[in-house]
C-alpha positions in Angstrom: -9.6 -13.4 6.1 -10.1 -11.7 9.5 -9.9 -7.9 9.4 -6.7 -7.9 11.8 -4.8 -9.8 9.4 -5.5 -7.4 6.7 -4.1 -4.4 9.0 -1.1 -6.5 9.5 -0.5 -7.0 5.8 -1.0 -3.2 5.1 1.4 -2.6 7.9 4.0 -4.9 6.4 3.9 -3.2 3.4 4.1 0.3 4.8 7.3 -0.8 6.3 8.7 -2.1 3.3 7.8 1.0 1.6 9.4 3.3 3.9 12.4 1.1 4.1 12.8 1.1 0.3 12.2 5.1 0.2 15.0 5.8 2.9 17.2 3.3 1.1 16.9 5.3 -1.9 17.6 8.5 0.1 14.2 10.1 -1.2 11.6 12.1 0.6 7.8 11.2 0.3 7.2 14.1 -2.4 10.5 12.6 -4.3 9.1 9.4 -4.4 5.6 10.6 -5.2 6.9 12.4 -8.5 8.9 9.4 -9.4 6.0 7.3 -9.0 3.4 9.6 -10.3 1.6 10.1 -7.0 1.5 12.9 -4.5 4.0 13.1 -1.4 0.8 13.1 0.8 -0.4 9.8 -0.7 2.8 8.0 -0.1 2.7 9.3 3.5 -0.6 7.9 3.9 0.7 4.6 2.4 3.6 4.6 4.3 1.8 5.3 7.7 -0.3 2.3 6.9 -3.7 4.6 6.8 -4.5 4.2 3.5 -3.7 1.1 1.0 -2.2 1.4 -2.3 -4.4 1.1 -5.2 -2.0 0.5 -8.2 -0.6 -2.8 -9.2 3.1 -1.2 -9.9 6.2 -2.0 -7.8 6.9 1.6 -6.7 10.3 0.6 -5.7 11.1 -0.7 -9.4 11.3 3.1 -10.4 13.3 4.2 -7.3 15.9 2.0 -6.6 18.2 -1.0 -8.3 18.4 -3.4 -5.7 16.4 -6.2 -6.9 15.8 -7.9 -3.3 14.0 -4.9 -2.1 11.7 -4.9 -5.3 11.0 -8.6 -4.7 10.0 -7.6 -0.8 7.7 -5.0 -1.5 6.1 -6.5 -4.5 5.6 -9.7 -2.3 4.1 -7.5 0.6 1.9 -5.8 -1.9 0.6 -9.0 -3.4 -0.4 -10.0 -0.1 -2.3 -7.0 0.6 -3.8 -6.8 -2.7 -5.1 -10.6 -2.1 -6.8 -9.7 0.7 -8.5 -6.9 -0.5 -12.1 -7.2 -1.7 -13.4 -6.5 -5.2 -14.7 -2.9 -5.4 -18.3 -4.3 -5.9 -17.9 -6.6 -2.6 -16.5 -3.4 -0.8 -19.6 -1.5 -1.8 -22.0 -4.2 -0.9 -19.9 -4.2 2.6 -20.0 -0.7 3.1 -23.7 -0.6 2.5 -24.7 -3.1 5.0 -22.6 -1.5 7.2 -24.6 2.0 6.9 -27.8 0.3 7.0 -26.7 -1.3 10.2 -25.8 1.6 11.8 -28.6 4.0 10.6 
């Protein structure tokens, strides 16, 4: 898929994460402690500057509103489907480095 579409999926996931976190009344650090991640990592994901790398639905541990959990899970699944497997990512990075050096 096109890179612009991947950024769009990440932005959608980030927006849903922010909505769920604020609906639950949690600060980034609080969400991080409930999910086993640091507050700064939650902040990076919520700012769409870093993609999540886990398969759990973070909201499932935070709120009881199943429709919000379903939305976050759906957005994560879209984002995850667009991500390259680790080996393909490494190959792509290697090719980019070779091209630019």
